[in-house]
C-alpha positions as CSV (number, residue, x, y, z in Angstrom):
1,M,0.0,0.0,0.0
2,E,1.3,3.5,-0.9
3,D,2.4,5.5,2.1
4,I,0.0,8.5,2.4
5,K,1.1,11.5,4.3
6,V,-1.3,14.1,5.7
7,V,-0.5,17.7,6.2
8,S,-1.1,18.1,9.9
9,K,0.2,21.6,10.4
10,I,1.6,24.6,8.5
11,T,3.3,27.4,10.5
12,S,4.8,30.6,9.2
13,I,8.4,31.5,9.8
14,T,8.3,34.7,7.9
15,Q,5.7,36.3,5.6
16,K,7.1,34.2,2.8
17,K,8.4,31.0,4.4
18,Y,6.4,28.2,6.1
19,Q,7.2,25.0,7.9
20,V,5.1,22.0,6.8
21,Y,4.4,19.1,9.1
22,M,3.3,15.7,7.9
23,N,1.6,13.2,10.2
24,E,2.6,15.5,13.2
25,Q,6.3,15.5,12.2
26,F,8.3,18.3,10.5
27,A,8.7,17.6,6.8
28,F,10.2,20.7,5.1
29,T,10.2,24.4,4.7
30,L,8.5,26.0,1.6
31,Y,7.8,29.4,0.3
32,K,4.3,30.7,0.2
33,G,4.0,30.3,-3.6
34,E,5.2,26.7,-3.4
35,L,2.5,25.8,-0.9
36,S,0.0,27.0,-3.5
37,H,1.8,25.3,-6.4
38,Y,1.8,21.9,-4.6
39,G,-1.7,22.4,-3.2
40,L,-0.6,22.0,0.4
41,R,-2.9,23.0,3.2
42,E,-3.8,21.5,6.6
43,G,-5.7,18.2,6.2
44,V,-4.6,17.5,2.7
45,S,-3.2,14.1,1.8
46,V,0.1,13.9,0.0
47,T,1.0,10.9,-2.1
48,Q,4.5,9.5,-2.0
49,E,5.1,10.6,-5.6
50,L,4.3,14.3,-4.7
51,Y,6.3,14.1,-1.5
52,Q,9.4,12.8,-3.4
53,E,8.9,15.5,-6.0
54,I,9.0,18.2,-3.3
55,E,12.1,16.6,-1.6
56,S,13.9,16.4,-5.0
57,M,13.3,20.2,-5.5
58,L,14.5,21.0,-2.0
59,L,17.6,18.8,-2.4
60,K,18.6,20.7,-5.5
61,R,18.1,23.9,-3.6
62,A,20.1,22.7,-0.6
63,K,23.0,21.6,-2.9
64,K,23.0,25.0,-4.5
65,R,22.9,26.7,-1.1
66,S,25.8,24.5,0.1
67,L,27.9,25.4,-2.9
68,H,27.2,29.1,-2.5
69,L,28.3,29.0,1.2
70,L,31.4,27.0,0.5
71,N,32.3,29.5,-2.3
72,T,32.6,32.3,0.3
73,R,34.6,30.4,3.0
74,S,35.5,27.0,4.4
75,Y,33.1,25.1,6.5
76,T,33.4,22.0,8.6
77,Q,30.7,19.3,8.1
78,K,29.1,20.4,11.4
79,Q,29.2,24.1,10.5
80,L,27.6,23.5,7.1
81,S,25.0,21.2,8.7
82,D,24.0,23.8,11.2
83,K,23.8,26.5,8.5
84,L,21.5,24.4,6.4
85,K,19.4,23.6,9.5
86,M,19.0,27.3,10.1
87,N,17.7,27.6,6.5
88,G,14.9,25.2,7.3
89,Y,16.1,22.0,5.6
90,S,15.3,18.6,7.1
91,D,18.0,16.2,8.5
92,K,17.5,13.9,5.5
93,I,18.0,16.7,2.9
94,I,21.0,18.1,4.9
95,L,22.8,14.7,4.9
96,Q,22.2,14.3,1.2
97,A,23.5,17.8,0.4
98,I,26.6,17.2,2.5
99,D,27.3,13.9,0.9
100,Y,27.0,15.7,-2.5
101,V,29.6,18.4,-1.7
102,E,31.9,15.9,0.1
103,S,31.9,13.8,-3.1
104,F,33.6,16.7,-4.9
105,G,36.0,17.3,-2.0
106,Y,34.5,20.7,-1.1
107,I,34.2,19.6,2.5
108,N,37.2,17.8,4.0
109,D,37.4,18.1,7.8
110,K,40.9,16.7,7.9
111,A,42.2,19.3,5.5
112,Y,40.3,22.0,7.4
113,V,42.0,20.9,10.6
114,E,45.4,20.9,9.0
115,Q,44.9,24.3,7.5
116,Y,43.5,25.8,10.7
117,I,46.5,24.5,12.6
118,A,48.9,26.0,10.1
119,T,47.3,29.4,10.3
120,Q,46.9,29.5,14.1
121,K,50.1,27.7,15.3
122,G,52.2,30.8,15.7
123,R,49.4,32.6,17.6
124,R,47.8,30.1,19.9
125,S,48.8,27.1,21.9
126,M,48.2,23.7,20.5
127,R,45.8,23.0,23.4
128,E,43.8,26.2,22.5
129,I,43.8,25.3,18.8
130,R,42.4,21.9,19.6
131,E,39.7,23.3,21.8
132,K,38.7,25.8,19.0
133,L,38.5,23.0,16.5
134,R,36.4,20.9,18.9
135,Q,34.0,23.9,19.2
136,K,33.7,24.0,15.4
137,G,32.3,20.5,15.5
138,I,35.3,18.5,14.4
139,E,35.0,14.8,15.5
140,R,37.0,13.8,18.5
141,Q,38.7,10.8,16.7
142,L,39.8,13.0,13.8
143,L,41.4,15.5,16.2
144,E,43.1,12.7,18.1
145,D,44.5,11.2,14.8
146,V,45.8,14.6,13.5
147,F,47.3,15.7,16.8
148,E,48.9,12.3,17.4
149,V,50.8,12.7,14.2
150,M,51.9,16.2,15.1
151,E,52.7,15.5,18.8
152,H,56.4,14.7,18.2
153,E,57.0,18.0,16.5
154,Q,54.8,20.1,18.8
155,D,56.6,23.2,19.9
156,D,54.8,26.4,21.0
157,T,57.9,28.5,21.6
158,D,57.3,30.6,18.4
159,A,53.8,31.4,19.5
160,I,54.9,32.3,23.0
161,K,57.6,34.6,21.6
162,S,55.0,36.3,19.4
163,I,52.7,36.9,22.3
164,L,55.5,38.3,24.5
165,K,56.6,40.6,21.6
166,K,53.1,42.0,21.3
167,K,53.0,42.6,25.1
168,N,56.5,44.3,24.9
169,Y,57.7,41.8,27.5
170,T,61.5,41.5,27.9
171,A,62.6,38.6,30.1
172,C,65.9,40.3,31.0
173,D,64.1,43.4,32.3
174,A,61.1,41.8,33.9
175,S,60.6,41.7,37.6
176,V,59.8,38.5,39.5
177,E,56.2,39.6,39.8
178,E,56.0,40.4,36.1
179,K,57.4,37.0,35.2
180,R,54.9,35.3,37.5
181,R,52.0,37.1,35.9
182,I,53.2,36.4,32.3
183,Y,53.8,32.7,33.3
184,A,50.3,32.4,34.6
185,Y,48.8,34.1,31.6
186,L,50.6,31.8,29.2
187,A,49.6,28.7,31.2
188,R,45.9,29.8,31.1
189,K,46.3,30.1,27.3
190,G,47.2,26.4,27.2
191,F,50.9,26.5,26.6
192,R,53.0,23.7,28.0
193,Y,55.1,24.4,31.0
194,E,58.3,23.2,29.3
195,D,57.8,25.6,26.4
196,I,57.0,28.5,28.7
197,N,60.1,27.9,30.7
198,K,62.2,27.5,27.6
199,V,61.3,31.0,26.4
200,L,61.2,32.8,29.7
201,Q,64.7,31.7,30.6
202,V,66.1,33.5,27.6
203,C,66.4,37.2,27.2
204,I,64.2,38.2,24.3
């Protein structure tokens, strides 16, 4: 038997966009003109054929939206997913759109992580960089894999020197209290104690 869906609710997001619920569950977001075009109103039954037609239209739109977003900046998989969800796309459409752009290599979380580390390494501690990437939705296992490879070459001394230069800090002229304060500051930023000591023991 064909699966018949019934429009149980239609709610307005803006004057032009509406959320459509089928059988009490969110189905998709459509423009006002599309509701009329597809003959959707509360209580109307929707055939599987029509439902798939609407999903196909929305998937094309989601793919186009994804490509537009990625053309302006890099996104992680989680960031793009959140962006599409804000645009009113269903989880099913979002997954398919992400699979589409991933198939062309437009989203590559591993490459994103490596690029982010390369641009931030001289300004932040590796611990802080890792936390920022976690906040961006990078999967834990991917972070562990990338940072495990980099662990043997991890050295934050250049980043520490850059911060001290911006703060006009000179180790040779600093008082004991100033050294204590800068040490605490760097530790809070996530720098390793051995790297902090290595830099603070040298006149720079």
